[in-house]
C-alpha positions as CSV (number, residue, x, y, z in Angstrom):
1,M,168.5,-14.4,8.3
2,R,171.0,-12.5,10.5
3,R,171.3,-9.8,7.8
4,I,167.5,-9.5,7.7
5,N,167.3,-9.1,11.4
6,L,170.0,-6.4,11.4
7,F,168.1,-4.5,8.7
8,I,164.8,-4.7,10.6
9,L,166.6,-3.4,13.7
10,F,168.1,-0.6,11.7
11,L,164.7,0.4,10.4
12,L,163.2,0.3,13.9
13,I,165.9,2.6,15.3
14,S,165.6,5.0,12.4
15,F,161.9,5.1,12.7
16,S,162.2,5.8,16.5
17,I,164.6,8.7,16.0
18,N,162.6,10.2,13.2
19,A,159.4,9.9,15.3
20,Q,161.1,11.7,18.1
21,D,162.3,14.5,15.8
22,D,159.0,14.9,13.9
23,A,156.2,14.0,16.2
24,P,154.2,15.3,17.9
25,N,155.3,18.8,16.7
26,K,152.7,20.1,14.3
27,T,151.9,23.4,12.6
28,D,148.7,24.4,10.8
29,A,148.3,25.8,7.3
30,A,149.3,29.3,8.6
31,G,152.5,27.9,10.1
32,K,151.3,28.3,13.7
33,K,152.3,25.7,16.2
34,Q,149.4,23.5,17.4
35,G,149.2,20.9,20.1
36,H,152.0,19.1,21.9
37,W,155.6,20.2,21.1
38,I,159.0,18.9,22.2
39,K,162.0,21.0,21.0
40,Y,165.5,19.5,20.8
41,D,168.9,21.1,20.4
42,D,171.4,20.1,17.8
43,N,172.6,17.2,20.0
44,H,169.1,15.9,20.3
45,K,168.9,17.1,23.9
46,K,165.4,18.1,25.0
47,M,165.0,21.9,25.4
48,Y,161.4,22.2,26.3
49,D,158.1,20.3,26.4
50,G,154.7,21.9,26.2
51,N,151.5,22.7,24.3
52,F,150.5,25.5,21.8
53,V,147.2,26.8,20.6
54,N,147.5,28.9,17.4
55,G,151.2,29.5,18.1
56,V,150.6,30.6,21.7
57,P,152.0,28.6,24.6
58,V,149.3,27.3,27.0
59,G,149.5,25.5,30.3
60,K,152.6,23.8,31.6
61,F,156.0,24.1,29.9
62,T,159.1,22.3,31.2
63,Y,162.6,23.5,30.2
64,Y,165.6,21.2,30.6
65,F,169.3,21.3,31.2
66,D,171.2,19.2,28.8
67,T,171.4,16.6,31.6
68,G,167.6,16.2,31.3
69,V,167.0,17.8,34.6
70,P,164.3,20.6,34.5
71,W,165.7,24.1,35.1
72,A,162.3,25.8,34.9
73,I,158.6,24.9,34.9
74,T,156.2,27.5,33.7
75,I,152.4,27.7,33.6
76,F,151.2,30.0,30.8
77,S,147.8,31.7,30.9
78,K,145.9,34.7,29.5
79,N,146.8,34.0,25.9
80,G,150.5,33.4,26.8
81,T,151.0,36.8,28.4
82,V,151.3,35.6,32.0
83,A,153.8,32.9,33.0
84,Y,154.1,31.6,36.6
85,T,157.6,30.2,36.7
86,K,159.7,28.1,39.1
87,H,163.5,27.8,38.5
88,Y,165.6,24.9,39.6
89,N,169.3,24.3,40.0
90,A,171.3,21.4,38.4
91,S,170.4,19.3,41.4
92,G,166.7,19.7,40.8
93,K,166.1,22.0,43.8
94,I,164.1,25.1,43.6
95,S,166.2,28.3,43.2
96,G,163.6,30.9,42.4
97,E,159.9,31.5,41.6
98,G,157.7,34.3,40.4
99,K,155.5,35.7,37.6
100,Y,156.3,37.0,34.2
101,V,153.9,39.4,32.4
102,N,154.8,39.9,28.7
103,Q,158.1,38.2,29.4
104,K,159.1,40.7,32.1
105,K,159.3,40.0,35.9
106,D,156.2,41.2,37.7
107,S,155.0,41.2,41.4
108,L,156.7,39.2,44.1
109,W,159.7,37.0,43.3
110,K,161.4,34.6,45.8
111,F,164.9,33.2,45.6
112,Y,166.4,30.2,47.5
113,N,169.8,28.8,48.4
114,E,171.1,25.2,47.9
115,D,169.2,24.1,51.0
116,T,166.0,25.7,49.5
117,A,165.9,28.2,52.4
118,L,164.5,31.6,51.3
119,I,167.4,34.1,50.8
120,S,165.7,37.1,49.1
121,T,162.4,38.5,47.9
122,E,162.1,41.2,45.2
123,N,159.1,43.1,43.9
124,Y,158.8,44.0,40.2
125,I,156.5,46.1,37.9
126,N,157.1,45.7,34.2
127,G,160.5,44.1,34.7
128,L,161.8,46.8,37.0
129,K,162.3,46.5,40.8
130,N,159.6,48.4,42.6
131,G,159.0,48.5,46.4
132,S,160.7,46.5,49.1
133,C,163.5,44.0,48.3
134,K,164.8,41.9,51.2
135,V,167.7,39.6,51.8
136,F,167.7,36.9,54.6
137,Y,170.3,35.0,56.5
138,A,170.1,31.2,56.1
139,N,168.2,31.0,59.5
140,G,165.5,33.3,58.2
141,Q,166.6,36.4,60.0
142,L,166.3,39.6,57.9
143,A,169.7,40.8,56.8
144,E,168.9,43.7,54.5
145,E,165.9,45.7,53.2
146,K,166.1,48.3,50.4
147,T,163.4,50.3,48.6
148,W,163.3,50.5,44.8
149,K,161.3,52.7,42.4
150,N,161.3,52.1,38.7
151,G,164.5,50.0,38.8
152,K,166.4,52.5,40.9
153,L,167.2,52.6,44.7
154,N,165.0,55.2,46.2
155,G,164.2,55.3,49.9
156,P,165.5,53.8,53.2
157,C,168.1,51.1,53.4
158,K,168.7,49.0,56.5
159,K,171.1,46.1,57.2
160,Y,171.0,43.8,60.2
161,F,173.4,41.5,62.1
162,A,172.5,37.9,62.4
163,N,171.2,38.5,66.0
164,G,168.6,40.9,64.6
165,E,170.3,44.1,65.7
166,L,170.5,47.0,63.3
167,K,173.9,47.1,61.5
168,Y,173.4,50.0,59.1
169,S,170.8,52.7,58.2
170,G,170.8,55.1,55.4
171,Q,168.8,56.1,52.3
172,Y,169.1,56.3,48.5
173,I,167.9,58.8,46.0
174,D,168.2,57.6,42.4
175,D,170.7,54.9,43.2
176,R,173.0,57.2,45.2
177,V,173.4,57.3,49.0
178,E,172.1,60.6,50.3
179,G,171.7,62.1,53.8
180,K,172.7,60.7,57.2
181,V,174.3,57.2,57.4
182,T,174.8,55.3,60.7
183,Y,176.8,52.1,61.4
184,Y,176.2,50.1,64.5
185,F,177.9,47.5,66.6
186,S,176.1,44.2,67.1
187,S,175.3,45.4,70.6
188,G,173.2,48.2,69.2
189,K,175.6,51.0,70.0
190,V,176.6,53.4,67.3
191,D,179.9,52.6,65.5
192,G,180.1,55.6,63.2
193,E,177.9,58.2,61.7
194,G,178.0,61.0,59.2
195,M,176.5,62.5,56.0
196,Y,176.5,61.5,52.4
197,K,176.1,63.9,49.5
198,N,175.6,62.6,46.0
199,D,177.0,59.2,47.0
200,L,180.1,60.6,48.7
201,K,181.0,61.3,52.3
202,E,180.7,64.9,53.2
203,G,181.4,67.0,56.3
204,T,182.0,65.6,59.8
205,W,182.1,61.9,60.5
206,K,182.3,60.5,64.0
207,Y,183.4,57.0,65.1
208,Y,182.9,55.6,68.6
209,K,184.1,52.8,70.8
210,E,181.5,50.3,71.9
211,D,181.3,51.9,75.3
212,G,180.1,55.1,73.6
213,K,183.3,57.1,73.9
214,E,184.4,58.9,70.8
215,R,187.2,57.2,69.0
216,R,188.0,59.8,66.3
217,T,186.5,62.5,64.1
218,D,187.1,62.8,60.3
219,Q,186.4,65.6,57.9
220,Y,185.3,64.9,54.3
221,V,185.0,67.0,51.2
222,N,183.5,65.4,48.1
223,G,184.3,61.9,49.5
224,R,187.9,62.7,50.3
225,M,189.0,62.7,53.9
226,V,190.9,66.0,54.5
227,K,191.4,65.8,58.3
228,S,191.3,63.2,61.1
229,T,191.8,63.4,64.9
230,D,193.5,59.9,64.7
231,L,197.0,60.5,63.4
232,D,197.7,56.8,63.2
233,Y,194.5,56.1,61.2
234,E,194.9,54.6,57.8
235,P,191.9,55.7,55.6
236,K,192.0,52.7,53.3
237,E,191.3,50.3,56.1
238,Q,188.1,52.0,57.1
239,I,187.1,52.5,53.4
240,E,187.5,48.8,52.8
241,K,185.6,47.9,55.9
242,E,182.7,50.1,54.9
243,K,182.7,48.7,51.4
244,Q,182.5,45.2,52.8
245,N,179.6,46.2,55.1
246,A,177.8,47.8,52.2
247,E,178.3,44.9,49.8
248,Q,177.9,41.9,52.2
249,F,174.3,41.2,51.3
250,E,174.2,42.4,47.7
251,L,172.7,39.6,45.5
252,K,173.0,39.7,41.7
253,D,169.9,38.7,39.8
254,P,170.9,35.2,38.5
255,Y,168.0,35.0,36.0
256,Q,167.6,36.3,32.5
257,E,164.2,37.3,31.2
258,G,162.3,35.9,28.2
259,Y,161.3,32.3,28.8
260,R,158.6,32.3,26.2
261,P,159.1,29.3,23.9
262,E,159.6,30.1,20.2
């Protein structure tokens, strides 16, 4: 009797595993996916869960980390060409949301930090950044705003201190800094100013004390400082400071494109 019970238990477990692997995933005579599908990886971890009509994803799809926590929830429409998506981190908190059109980012995208506070917004057309892209401090204060056109920086760029005062102003042409650039103290007074040509400092650059008095003047040729009124000045220190100012609010896009289930 014990052997019979063990055999029945084995059959039930095998049937359950096979049922998970095989059902409800169905294809029609043409090989197109139809109805409810659940896809598993080689370790039998759920990858996604959703519905197909004639091989096209429709409605809600949920994608999973191997822990079973969803990392994305997508709503497909317009014959699978439009996908409104929300991304989540491993803790289950939202980290980004926006729309894909033909598997490419489109329109407004929003990104969030671990506390689900908005940290940046980006605008896309056909997968390329277009228009205003903003970065925010955790308290919601605007930290940076840049303008993009067809995936390249084109137009004004402004950065701000946490108190709302302007920190930096300049502009880009085809991903390169061009024209006048100004750095500010948090008080609003000018810290330094000069010109950029083809992404390099050029000509006269002036730096000031916070009381408005001139601190020093530098001369640049093709990005190389050739003269300074401050004999004790170490160029590398200022270069590093300006680099940190420029990169402080840069955010790398943490998301890869192409969430269409296959």
